[in-house]
N, C-alpha and C positions, 0 to 999 in steps of 0.2 A: 507460364503466364496464366492468370485466371481469366476465364471468359467473363464478359460483361455481366451476364445474368446468372452466373454460377452461384449457388448458395454457399456462403462462407460463414462459419461460426464467428460471432462478434461483429459482423458487418451487415449493414442494411443497404438496400438498393433503392435509389430514387432517380426520377427524371428531373433534369435541370436544363436551364438555358444558359449557355456560356456566352458572355459578351466579350468580344475580342476584336479590337480595331474597327469598331463600327458594325461588325457582323454579329448576329445572334444565331447560335447553333444549339439545336436541341440534341441532348445526348443523355446516355445513362451514366450515372455516377454512383459512388459508394460513400457511405458515411459510417462512422463508428456507432455501434449499437449501444444504446443507453436505455435501461429498463429499471423499474423499481424492484428491489430485492429486499424481502422481509426476513429478518432473523428472529426465529421463535425458539425459546428455551423452555423445554418441558411443557409445551402447549401455551406458554405465555409470550405474547409478542413483545419485543423490546424496541426494535428500530426498523425503519425502512430506509434503505440507502439507494441512491441512484448509482448503478454500476453496469459494466459490460458483463453480460451473462455467460462468462467463461471462467473456469477454475473456481467455481463458487464454493466448493469444499475447502479449498485453500483460503478463500476470502473469509468464510465464516470462522475458521479456526484462527486465522491471523488477527482478525478484528477482535475476537473474544479475548485473545491473549494480550494484544497490544493495548486494549482499552481496560485491562485489569478485571474483566468479567470472569475469566478463568485463570487459575494459577499455573496449570500445566495441561498438556494435551491428554493426560491420563484421566482427567475429570470428564472427558467426553465419552459417553457410552454408545452413542449412535448418532449418525448424521445423514440426513436425506435431503436431496434437492428436488423440489416439486414445481416444475414449470406450470404456469397457468395463463389464462387469457389476459389477465390484468397485470401479470408480472410473475416473479419467481419467489417461492417461499423456501427457506432453508430451515428445516426442523432439526434442532439439536437436543438430544437427550443427555443431560448432564447429571453428575453425581448429586446426591441429596445435600452434601455440604456445599457444593458449588451453587446449587439452586437456592439454598438458604441465603448465601451472600447476595445472589442476584436479586432475590425478593427484598432484602434489606435496602439495596440500592434503589430499587423501584419505589419503595416507600418514601425515601428521601426526595424523590422527584414528584410525588403526588401533589396535585393542586397548582402546579406551575404552568404558566401560559406560554413560556418560551424556554428554549434550551440552547444558550449560546455556546456553552462548553460542556456538553454531556451532563447537564443538570447542575453544574456548579453555579451557586447563587450568590457568592460573595468573593471579594478579592482574597481574603484569607483562605477560603476553601479552595480557590484556584491554586494558590501557592502550595497548600498542603497536598494537593493531588499530584503535583509534579514528582516524577521519579527522583530519588535522592542521588543515585549513582548508577553507572553502567557496570554490569558484571565484567570482571577483568577479561581482557582479550585472551583468547586461547593461545597456547604455546606458540612462540615465534614472534618475530619483530612486527610492529605495526607497518602496514603498507606505506610506501612513500609516493611522491608525486609521479614518478616514472610508471609505477604499476597502475596508479589511478588513470593516467593519460592513456595507457595501453588498453585498459578496460573500456573507457569511453570511446576510444577509436573503434573498438569492435562492436559496440552496442547497436548502432543503426542497422547493421546487417541481421541482427537478431530480433528486430521489431517488425514482424510482418503486418500487423494491424496498422501501425503507424505508417508504414510504407504505402499501404493501400488507401488509408483515409486521411492521414495527416492530422488526426484528431484525438490521439490518446497518449497516455503517459506509460512509462516503463519503470520497473524497479528490477534490479539485477543483483546477483551475488557473484563475486569474483574471488578467486583464490589470491593469496598474497602476491603472486607474480603478475596479476592483472589479467588472468585468463578467466573469462566469464563461465560460470558453471550452471546458472539458472536464471531465467528471465520470466517475468509476468507482466502483462499489459492490461490496462483498464482506462476508461474514460476519465477516471479520477486519480489524482496522484496518491492520495491516501489509500485508495482501494488497491492500487498497484503494489504499494508497499505491504499492505496487509496480505495480499495474495502471496507475495514473496515469502513473508514470515510464515504463513500457513504451510506453504510448500516445504520450507526448510524444516519445520518442526515435524512434519509428517515423515521426513526422511530419517530422522534419528533423534535421540534424546538430547544431544548437545549440538550446538551450532558448529558447522565445519569452520576451519580456520579461513579467514578472509575478511571481506568487507562488503558493504552495501553501496550501490550507486543508484541514483534516481534522476530521471529526466525532468526535474522540476526544481523549485526553490527548496531551501531547507528551513521550513518553519518550525516553531516549537513543537507542533504536533508530530512532525516527521522525526525530530530528534527524540521526543519522548517515546515514540513507538520503538525506536531502535534501542534506547536505553533499557526499556522494560524487558526486552528479549535478550539483552546481553551482547548486542552488536557493538564492537569496539571502534569501528570507523564507518562514517557516513560521508559519501562524496556526492555532491549535487552539481548538476550542469548549470544551475542558475544561482541566484544570490541566497544567502541565509538571512534570517531576520535577527534583530537584536536579541530577542528572548531565546531564539534558537542557539545563538552563539553563547549567551550567558549560561544557559542550561547545559550545553556541551562542556563548557569550561568547568563548571561546578561539579559535573558528574563524571568527568574523565573520559568523555567521548571525543575521539579525534574527528574533526570536522573540516572538510574541504568544500569550497564553493567556486563558482565560475570555472568549472572544469571543461575547458574548450581548447582545442588546437594545441595540445602539449602544455597548456598553462593551467595551473591550479593554485588557488589562494587558500592557505591554511589558516583557519580561524581559531582552532582549538587543538 
């Protein structure tokens, strides 16, 4: 059991007043840590994300790959995490070819006052940016609802930050039998998935056999990130969106939603 004031990575300590049955009780409490994280490529800042400052190497790699900034982890020459008073900076040194693509993308963003979807400025550009298909699932059958239910039943025990704060999401990788192999947590659902993706690609060139599960809804962004990395199955504890379902069906991604208490709804 953690002591009330013990320093814990990813957790902040605050004093609160708990109102219960007419009584006001002053006590120490914990909240999930949220800080600005800047991603900088070859000295050029690209984006500042609000994230939990844990596993930021995984986050930077996963974000770069799932957003199409990098084609492979081999394009990264060096990666350093630099904590600071105002937040954390992640410096990525990437190959000249990757940096050239990166600069071309930034030129397309120049002069815009808003960025609703990573700089996409028209409906046609949005649809053109969607991944066409998911890489074929690795050898073996796609996981079924029994394996999905087994993985979700095991997930809460593997979420220490959620258990302490009640304020963060998780993304996990399970083998086809429903045995969880890897978990990443973050205040943001997209960040948790990016951390998982980054951790997976750092382990090897190809994704291991299995599927991804997330403690959130399955929006088109979550589906797109999985498809770009060749994930064959995504299972979400909450609802999918209409575009998420449509994208999964067109791209060949198996998609489950409402995965709770041995129940799973298969949408694609």
